[in-house]
Legacy VTK file of the C-alpha trace (Angstrom):
# vtk DataFile Version 3.0
C-alpha trace
ASCII
DATASET POLYDATA
POINTS 348 float
-31.093 62.878 -10.362
-27.846 62.840 -8.363
-26.184 59.455 -8.086
-25.366 58.741 -4.394
-22.559 56.367 -5.365
-20.244 58.947 -6.949
-16.822 57.579 -7.922
-14.231 60.233 -7.138
-10.805 60.796 -8.686
-7.580 61.053 -6.671
-4.837 61.022 -9.327
-1.940 61.605 -6.909
-2.816 58.717 -4.603
-2.364 55.113 -5.780
-5.804 53.556 -6.177
-4.911 50.492 -4.112
-3.919 52.693 -1.180
-7.342 54.327 -1.320
-9.169 50.999 -1.553
-7.135 49.579 1.331
-8.878 52.143 3.526
-12.380 51.663 2.122
-13.299 48.672 4.238
-15.830 46.065 3.028
-18.766 48.506 3.083
-16.865 50.916 0.867
-15.987 48.124 -1.562
-19.690 47.224 -1.897
-20.665 50.868 -2.477
-17.882 51.265 -5.040
-18.983 48.154 -6.921
-22.468 49.582 -7.419
-21.371 52.882 -8.989
-20.858 51.625 -12.534
-19.626 48.632 -14.502
-16.115 50.082 -14.477
-16.113 50.630 -10.728
-17.461 47.118 -10.237
-14.547 45.747 -12.261
-12.172 47.741 -10.047
-13.823 46.342 -6.914
-13.666 42.770 -8.213
-10.011 42.985 -9.282
-8.826 44.747 -6.110
-6.875 42.579 -3.655
-6.183 43.938 -0.200
-7.283 44.280 3.439
-10.728 45.678 2.615
-11.589 42.201 1.337
-10.138 40.316 4.288
-13.564 39.243 5.553
-15.732 36.269 6.423
-19.045 36.638 4.650
-22.262 35.642 6.411
-25.571 35.194 4.590
-28.622 35.441 6.852
-31.845 33.853 5.614
-34.038 35.773 8.053
-36.931 36.221 8.497
-36.821 39.993 8.609
-33.038 39.742 8.964
-32.124 38.686 5.424
-28.704 40.194 4.871
-25.092 39.868 3.772
-22.771 40.630 6.688
-19.124 40.516 7.664
-19.887 40.458 11.409
-22.860 40.728 13.759
-22.368 44.491 13.827
-21.441 45.152 10.202
-24.109 44.609 7.553
-23.228 45.110 3.875
-26.565 44.496 2.134
-30.043 43.852 3.484
-33.140 42.464 1.784
-36.679 43.770 2.126
-39.865 43.355 0.120
-40.889 45.952 -2.433
-44.190 46.248 -0.566
-42.202 47.905 2.239
-40.666 50.660 0.116
-41.302 53.987 1.913
-43.967 55.923 0.037
-42.418 59.276 0.893
-39.015 58.500 -0.650
-37.733 58.322 -4.213
-35.640 55.175 -4.556
-32.320 54.995 -6.361
-31.777 51.789 -8.330
-28.667 49.678 -8.922
-27.685 46.555 -10.790
-27.020 43.484 -8.626
-25.809 40.519 -10.644
-28.306 39.871 -13.432
-30.978 42.014 -11.762
-31.274 45.545 -13.099
-32.926 48.514 -11.398
-33.058 47.033 -7.919
-34.452 49.740 -5.596
-32.039 50.619 -2.782
-31.898 52.897 0.218
-28.916 53.823 2.376
-29.293 53.095 6.082
-26.918 53.756 8.960
-26.133 50.742 11.107
-24.269 50.502 14.399
-21.563 53.108 14.734
-20.995 55.176 11.613
-21.137 52.306 9.120
-23.750 52.520 6.377
-25.298 49.724 4.362
-27.862 49.337 1.610
-31.379 48.018 1.936
-32.331 46.322 -1.324
-35.979 45.766 -2.261
-37.306 42.663 -4.026
-40.647 41.218 -5.083
-39.513 37.832 -3.729
-37.277 38.093 -0.663
-35.592 34.683 -1.187
-34.633 35.758 -4.701
-33.085 38.808 -3.084
-31.134 36.809 -0.501
-29.522 34.485 -3.035
-28.840 37.450 -5.345
-26.899 39.355 -2.682
-25.167 36.099 -1.716
-23.979 35.607 -5.289
-23.027 39.280 -5.509
-20.977 39.133 -2.317
-19.112 36.061 -3.573
-18.331 37.833 -6.848
-17.185 41.135 -5.349
-15.080 39.667 -2.538
-13.729 36.732 -4.588
-14.613 34.201 -1.905
-17.346 31.833 -0.801
-19.879 32.609 1.885
-18.321 31.493 5.197
-21.473 31.175 7.297
-25.161 30.661 6.573
-27.774 31.494 9.199
-31.163 29.818 9.011
-34.163 31.345 10.798
-37.898 30.724 10.828
-39.580 29.866 7.548
-41.956 32.465 6.101
-42.783 30.267 3.139
-42.814 26.470 3.216
-39.937 26.126 0.736
-37.563 28.690 2.329
-35.149 26.136 3.791
-35.180 24.067 0.602
-34.319 27.123 -1.505
-31.527 28.091 0.877
-30.051 24.572 0.735
-30.289 24.473 -3.057
-28.489 27.790 -3.334
-25.589 26.593 -1.169
-25.354 23.312 -3.081
-25.468 24.963 -6.507
-23.231 27.942 -5.743
-20.428 26.589 -3.556
-21.429 23.067 -2.427
-20.261 23.523 1.200
-20.200 26.180 3.895
-17.815 26.366 6.804
-20.351 27.435 9.423
-24.097 26.776 9.822
-26.093 28.650 12.477
-29.755 27.667 12.977
-32.353 29.327 15.194
-35.918 28.306 14.406
-38.828 26.286 15.742
-39.493 23.311 13.455
-43.113 22.667 12.554
-42.266 18.985 12.214
-39.105 17.064 13.108
-38.347 16.559 9.429
-37.543 20.285 9.270
-34.451 19.751 11.432
-33.552 16.525 9.628
-33.674 18.415 6.340
-31.234 21.048 7.608
-28.773 18.523 9.044
-28.827 16.357 5.919
-28.800 19.001 3.184
-26.393 21.684 4.400
-22.800 20.506 4.084
-21.044 22.367 6.926
-17.343 21.671 7.401
-16.187 23.688 10.427
-18.930 24.847 12.823
-22.519 23.887 13.656
-24.656 26.043 15.958
-28.159 24.781 16.765
-30.746 26.673 18.784
-33.630 24.520 17.600
-36.273 22.803 19.731
-37.676 19.684 18.040
-40.363 17.497 19.603
-39.582 15.538 22.776
-39.588 12.340 20.677
-37.060 13.635 18.161
-34.219 11.421 17.020
-32.233 12.262 13.864
-33.212 10.158 10.860
-29.505 10.009 9.941
-26.445 10.525 12.103
-25.501 14.228 11.769
-21.990 15.349 10.867
-20.342 15.721 14.274
-16.769 15.482 12.953
-16.121 19.203 12.675
-14.135 21.856 14.534
-16.824 23.405 16.760
-20.235 22.100 17.838
-22.754 24.135 19.849
-26.165 22.583 20.558
-28.110 24.779 22.962
-31.199 22.548 23.145
-29.597 19.121 23.267
-32.071 16.842 25.063
-32.183 14.611 21.972
-28.452 13.843 22.064
-27.897 10.215 23.081
-24.742 8.434 24.201
-24.027 7.093 20.709
-24.213 10.656 19.334
-21.771 11.847 21.995
-19.301 9.092 21.153
-19.276 10.051 17.452
-18.348 13.675 18.173
-14.781 14.513 17.168
-14.477 18.273 17.619
-12.145 20.774 19.261
-15.036 22.507 21.009
-18.298 20.927 22.136
-21.045 22.795 24.015
-24.238 20.925 24.939
-26.987 22.547 27.018
-30.083 20.798 28.346
-28.464 17.401 27.906
-30.393 14.455 29.333
-27.408 12.137 29.621
-26.373 10.808 33.030
-23.164 10.834 35.047
-22.634 7.266 33.806
-22.847 8.476 30.192
-20.199 11.119 30.924
-18.016 8.412 32.464
-18.361 6.359 29.271
-17.367 9.406 27.187
-14.390 10.152 29.404
-13.142 6.567 29.067
-13.757 6.826 25.307
-11.459 9.868 25.228
-8.905 8.057 27.401
-8.828 5.262 24.820
-8.095 7.738 22.003
-11.606 8.734 20.944
-12.544 12.350 20.170
-8.844 12.969 19.609
-9.245 16.627 18.536
-11.027 17.679 21.736
-9.766 20.785 23.548
-12.905 21.734 25.476
-16.225 20.087 26.355
-18.905 22.038 28.250
-22.146 20.375 29.281
-25.216 21.513 31.223
-27.398 18.551 32.121
-30.953 18.180 33.350
-29.861 16.383 36.532
-27.116 16.718 39.131
-23.742 15.279 38.162
-22.089 12.814 40.533
-18.331 13.240 40.272
-17.738 9.805 41.819
-19.605 8.136 38.952
-18.039 10.381 36.299
-14.522 9.510 37.506
-15.163 5.861 38.332
-12.337 3.601 37.145
-9.930 6.507 36.512
-6.818 7.655 38.314
-6.979 11.368 39.110
-5.673 14.133 41.362
-8.246 16.420 42.980
-7.314 20.114 43.143
-8.821 22.500 45.698
-10.668 25.651 44.656
-7.642 27.652 45.772
-5.667 26.194 42.841
-6.161 28.517 39.866
-4.937 27.979 36.328
-5.402 30.166 33.271
-6.533 28.527 30.031
-6.132 30.491 26.780
-8.354 29.326 23.928
-7.999 29.611 20.160
-9.509 33.128 20.175
-6.987 34.209 22.835
-9.710 34.451 25.488
-8.362 33.846 28.997
-10.295 31.661 31.409
-9.457 30.941 35.043
-9.967 27.305 36.045
-10.457 26.872 39.792
-9.755 23.445 41.243
-11.039 20.362 39.445
-9.850 16.830 38.825
-6.661 16.246 36.830
-5.964 13.054 34.935
-4.129 12.020 31.778
-4.509 9.736 28.801
-2.312 6.650 29.278
-1.219 6.312 25.649
0.415 9.749 25.305
0.191 11.449 28.730
-2.068 14.202 27.364
-3.469 15.924 30.447
-7.062 16.928 31.114
-8.837 18.884 33.854
-12.439 18.037 34.723
-14.501 20.659 36.521
-17.922 19.838 37.996
-18.301 22.778 40.442
-19.510 21.167 43.645
-22.441 19.083 44.857
-25.716 19.114 42.919
-23.984 20.833 40.010
-25.450 20.299 36.553
-22.319 21.719 34.912
-19.488 19.571 33.525
-16.386 20.960 31.855
-13.446 19.100 30.400
-10.321 21.049 29.379
-7.463 19.379 27.475
-3.945 20.718 28.002
-1.804 22.345 26.813
-3.874 25.372 25.862
-3.288 27.370 22.674
-0.318 29.315 24.060
1.361 26.266 25.561
0.169 26.522 29.176
-0.033 23.176 30.910
-1.539 22.362 34.250
LINES 1 349
348 0 1 2 3 4 5 6 7 8 9 10 11 12 13 14 15 16 17 18 19 20 21 22 23 24 25 26 27 28 29 30 31 32 33 34 35 36 37 38 39 40 41 42 43 44 45 46 47 48 49 50 51 52 53 54 55 56 57 58 59 60 61 62 63 64 65 66 67 68 69 70 71 72 73 74 75 76 77 78 79 80 81 82 83 84 85 86 87 88 89 90 91 92 93 94 95 96 97 98 99 100 101 102 103 104 105 106 107 108 109 110 111 112 113 114 115 116 117 118 119 120 121 122 123 124 125 126 127 128 129 130 131 132 133 134 135 136 137 138 139 140 141 142 143 144 145 146 147 148 149 150 151 152 153 154 155 156 157 158 159 160 161 162 163 164 165 166 167 168 169 170 171 172 173 174 175 176 177 178 179 180 181 182 183 184 185 186 187 188 189 190 191 192 193 194 195 196 197 198 199 200 201 202 203 204 205 206 207 208 209 210 211 212 213 214 215 216 217 218 219 220 221 222 223 224 225 226 227 228 229 230 231 232 233 234 235 236 237 238 239 240 241 242 243 244 245 246 247 248 249 250 251 252 253 254 255 256 257 258 259 260 261 262 263 264 265 266 267 268 269 270 271 272 273 274 275 276 277 278 279 280 281 282 283 284 285 286 287 288 289 290 291 292 293 294 295 296 297 298 299 300 301 302 303 304 305 306 307 308 309 310 311 312 313 314 315 316 317 318 319 320 321 322 323 324 325 326 327 328 329 330 331 332 333 334 335 336 337 338 339 340 341 342 343 344 345 346 347
């Protein structure tokens, strides 16, 4: 049987130069050719390994990725092996003869579908394999719906046992009970980014205060966030949608920032469940109102350019750090707070 992962020989071209052009998918394919080629892949250092690894715990999406459009390895159950195909097998970590099939993803990039009796075993195996081949920890873990009751527990145990922390945690699932969300927030040690698209019950309140002292916080169903939660947030970026806090609560937060709280903040975006009253939000503060004809460009950390029209300008008394507050007219449920200067030095 022909091996689809043939390792070729180019004696006149330095091996590193070849591997520099492989990209992460090529490095994975190379590593699966033989023990020798795996050793080459592991020892190689260069741009093909300049990646952020994401491990997706599904369901139906279990995979190792380097971006939303570039999958390296996917997991499927052996029950789903096509009956009309003869499977090649490879060694992944301590697992020998893992059935695999090549699949084309978006663009021309190809990845491998790996087949396992137990899909969670497969996910942690490709997670460990990715860490070994690319000589780095998993950057982001994505948590989806549970297929089995212990899925989230097994995912948390793997992170704790393999690398202790992750930089980014992205959750999109419907909890059966509120303890499901508590478990995630308490057992995954995220250090940079938290993304939550999770709808708990209307009575939900976290059993313990979550870690809101990170770089970026995105909570897209945030009705359960209370004022005390808001005041503990110390992030560069905060996005809260469906917030049930009032204009008075936003005023309290703004004064908290004025007094030196949430010192890392560069941008706060909020969509509330009720209209925002700018008079209440700005009560007790000195500010300058700008008309909609006044436009300023804000450049964020990712070099995205955003035009800010009008707004209310004020500054923190202790250090004269300037901030623009944008509420977008009467009956608006949108509140945005931008702290200057931006990431290229623009000031209002």
